[in-house]
C-alpha positions in Angstrom: 16.0 -3.4 -3.9 18.1 -3.4 -7.1 21.8 -4.2 -6.7 24.7 -3.7 -9.0 25.0 0.0 -9.1 26.0 2.2 -6.2 24.3 5.6 -5.7 26.4 8.7 -5.8 28.3 9.0 -2.6 27.8 12.7 -2.5 24.0 12.6 -2.8 22.5 15.2 -0.4 20.3 14.1 2.4 16.7 15.2 2.3 15.4 16.3 5.7 12.3 14.6 7.1 11.2 14.1 10.7 7.8 12.3 10.4 8.3 11.0 14.0 7.7 14.6 15.2 4.2 14.6 13.9 1.5 14.3 16.5 -1.6 14.9 14.3 -3.0 12.9 11.4 -3.1 9.5 12.9 -6.2 7.3 12.5 -8.8 7.2 15.3 -10.3 3.7 15.5 -13.2 5.1 17.4 -13.9 7.7 14.7 -12.9 6.3 11.3 -13.2 8.5 8.2 -16.5 8.3 6.4 -15.8 11.1 3.9 -12.8 11.7 1.6 -13.0 15.3 2.7 -12.3 14.4 6.3 -9.5 11.9 5.5 -6.5 11.8 7.7 -3.1 10.3 6.6 -3.6 7.5 9.1 -6.9 6.4 7.5 -5.1 5.3 4.3 -4.6 1.6 4.1 -3.5 1.2 0.5 -1.1 3.3 -1.6 -0.9 2.9 -5.4 1.0 4.7 -8.2 0.5 5.1 -11.9 3.0 6.8 -14.2 6.0 6.5 -16.5 9.7 6.1 -15.9 9.9 8.8 -13.2 7.4 6.9 -11.2 9.3 3.6 -11.6 12.5 5.2 -10.4 14.4 4.6 -13.6 18.2 5.2 -13.2 17.7 6.6 -9.7 20.6 4.6 -8.3 22.8 4.3 -11.3 26.4 5.5 -10.9 27.6 5.6 -14.5 26.0 6.7 -17.8 26.9 3.4 -19.5 24.4 1.4 -17.3 21.5 3.6 -16.2 18.7 1.4 -17.6 17.3 -0.1 -14.4 14.1 0.7 -12.5 14.7 1.4 -8.8 11.1 0.9 -7.8 11.9 0.8 -4.0 13.1 4.4 -4.3 10.1 5.7 -6.2 8.8 8.9 -4.8 5.1 8.0 -5.1 5.1 4.2 -4.8 8.4 2.9 -3.4 8.8 1.1 -0.1 12.6 0.5 0.0 14.1 0.4 3.5 15.1 3.8 4.8 14.0 5.5 1.5 12.0 8.7 1.8 8.9 7.8 -0.2 5.2 8.6 0.1 4.3 5.1 1.3 7.1 5.2 3.9 5.9 8.5 5.2 2.4 7.2 5.5 3.5 4.1 7.4 4.2 6.3 10.4 0.5 7.2 10.5 -0.8 3.8 9.2 1.5 0.9 10.2 -0.7 -1.7 8.3 -0.3 0.2 5.0 0.0 -1.9 1.7 1.6 -0.5 -1.4 0.2 -1.9 -4.7 0.0 -1.1 -8.4 -3.4 0.2 -9.5 -4.2 -2.8 -11.7 -3.6 -5.2 -8.8 -5.9 -3.5 -6.3 -9.1 -5.4 -7.1 -7.4 -8.8 -7.3 -5.3 -8.7 -4.1 -6.8 -11.0 -1.4 -5.8 -8.7 1.5 -7.3 -5.5 0.1 -10.9 -4.8 0.7 -11.6 -2.4 -2.2 -15.0 -1.4 -0.8 -13.8 -0.7 2.8 -10.1 0.3 2.8 -9.2 3.9 2.1 -6.9 4.1 -0.9 -4.4 6.8 -2.0 -3.5 6.8 -5.7 -0.9 9.1 -7.2 -1.0 9.6 -11.0 1.8 11.4 -13.0 1.7 10.6 -16.7 2.6 12.9 -19.6 6.3 13.3 -19.9 6.6 10.3 -22.3 3.1 10.7 -23.8 2.6 14.5 -24.1 2.3 14.2 -27.9 -0.4 11.6 -27.7 -4.0 12.4 -27.2 -5.8 10.9 -24.2 -9.3 10.6 -22.8 -10.2 11.2 -19.2 -11.4 8.1 -17.5 -14.5 7.9 -15.3 -13.7 4.7 -13.5 -13.8 5.6 -9.8 -12.7 3.3 -7.0 -14.7 3.5 -3.8 -13.0 5.2 -0.8 -10.2 6.7 -2.9 -8.2 9.9 -2.8 -6.3 10.6 -6.1 -3.3 12.8 -6.3 -3.0 14.2 -9.9 0.5 15.5 -10.4 1.0 17.7 -13.5 3.9 16.8 -15.9 7.1 18.8 -15.4 7.8 21.5 -18.1 10.5 20.1 -20.3 11.4 23.2 -22.3 11.2 22.1 -26.0 7.6 20.9 -25.6 6.6 23.8 -23.3 3.5 24.8 -25.3 2.2 21.3 -25.2 3.1 20.8 -21.5 1.4 24.1 -20.5 -1.7 23.1 -22.4 -1.7 19.7 -20.7 -1.3 21.4 -17.3 -4.2 23.8 -17.9 -6.4 21.0 -19.1 -5.8 19.0 -16.0 -6.6 22.0 -13.8 -9.8 22.7 -15.7 -10.9 19.1 -15.6 -10.5 18.8 -11.8 -11.9 22.3 -11.0 -15.1 21.4 -12.9 -16.3 19.4 -10.0 -16.5 16.2 -12.1 -14.7 14.2 -9.4 -16.4 15.7 -6.4 -19.9 14.2 -6.7 -19.4 11.5 -4.0 -18.3 11.5 -0.4 -15.9 8.6 -0.9 -13.9 9.7 -4.0 -12.0 12.8 -5.0 -9.2 14.0 -7.3 -6.8 16.8 -6.2 -4.2 18.4 -8.3 -0.9 18.6 -6.4 0.8 21.5 -8.3 4.3 21.3 -6.9 5.7 20.4 -10.4 4.3 23.5 -12.2 7.3 25.7 -11.4 9.5 23.1 -9.7 13.2 24.0 -9.6 16.2 22.1 -8.2 18.0 23.3 -5.1 21.2 25.2 -5.5 24.5 24.5 -3.9 25.1 26.9 -0.9 28.5 28.2 -1.9 28.5 28.5 -5.6 24.7 29.1 -6.1 24.8 26.7 -9.1 22.0 24.1 -9.6 22.6 21.0 -7.4 22.9 18.3 -10.0 23.1 15.6 -7.3 19.3 15.6 -7.5 19.3 14.2 -11.1 20.4 10.8 -12.3 23.4 10.2 -14.5 21.3 10.8 -17.7 20.5 14.4 -16.5 16.8 13.8 -17.0 15.4 11.4 -14.4 15.5 12.1 -10.6 18.4 10.5 -8.7 17.6 8.8 -5.3 17.8 12.2 -3.7 15.6 13.7 -6.4 13.0 10.9 -5.8 13.1 11.8 -2.1 12.7 15.5 -2.8 9.7 14.7 -5.0 8.1 12.6 -2.3 8.6 15.4 0.2 7.1 18.0 -2.2 4.1 15.7 -2.8 3.5 15.1 0.9 3.8 18.8 1.8 1.2 19.6 -0.9 -1.1 16.9 0.4 -1.3 18.3 3.9 -1.7 21.9 2.7 -5.1 23.5 2.0 -5.9 23.8 -1.8 -5.5 27.6 -1.8 -2.1 27.5 -0.2 -0.4 24.6 -2.1 3.1 25.3 -3.3 3.6 25.4 -7.1 7.4 25.2 -7.1 8.1 22.8 -4.2 10.6 25.3 -2.6 9.0 24.8 0.9 10.2 21.2 0.8 13.8 22.5 0.8 13.1 23.7 4.3 11.9 20.3 5.5 9.0 18.0 6.3 5.5 19.4 7.0 3.3 17.8 9.6 -0.5 17.7 9.4 -2.1 20.5 11.4 -3.4 19.4 14.8 -6.4 21.8 14.3 -7.3 20.3 10.9 -5.4 17.1 10.2 -7.1 16.1 7.0 -5.8 15.8 3.4 -6.6 19.0 1.5 -9.5 18.7 -1.0 -11.5 21.3 -3.0 -14.6 20.7 -0.9 -13.0 20.8 2.6 -11.2 24.0 1.6 -14.4 25.8 0.4 -17.1 24.2 2.6 -15.3 22.7 5.6 -15.8 19.1 4.5 
């Protein structure tokens, strides 16, 4: 955990009660053999790839003169800071032996069996690179579920952002990443129309969810993004939220009737 800057004392708490979830745990007698029947508890490794939003830049800064620090423990998609609401910390409830790693370190880590362990990789890249061309990669790790999170619409580059979002959706919907039982890519669309919560009395946007630079998420903003991502993951593809508003109402548990992470194939064909 980075020290030296105190988070804003008035930061709102984001509600999550993962301890209430009874479904989604791994069953040692029935381990997942298909990514389309993957439970949260089957995940053994979490990795994240992205830009400064992913690294938690300025999330804990308390003054504009000194925001330039990565608060990686608070990162919504890859952080593991004590008591922080992050995707890895949510998953630890279902999978106590979880390891969080950067993508480039997965193959080299001695405790990670790339061929056997189920991996969850969250990718959100585009905010800092939207004006650069990119090529879609075909490298596919075995036993891997990939969350592809579209870049947030930043107003002045709206046309480019919308084109980027549409391209991601077309790429994934093509079925290019659904040719194997042990690998898939799912667009988690909560950023497409994401809006910040409003203060109850005034109705104004609650700026406590953004860092002091008014661009990056604060600690509370990182937690809200983690909750939005998680809720999207445990929701069937056809019902995923595109604005994240359901996260304002709290944490969503996996369904006891169908406790698998939502994919395009298990939505259409039952896995």
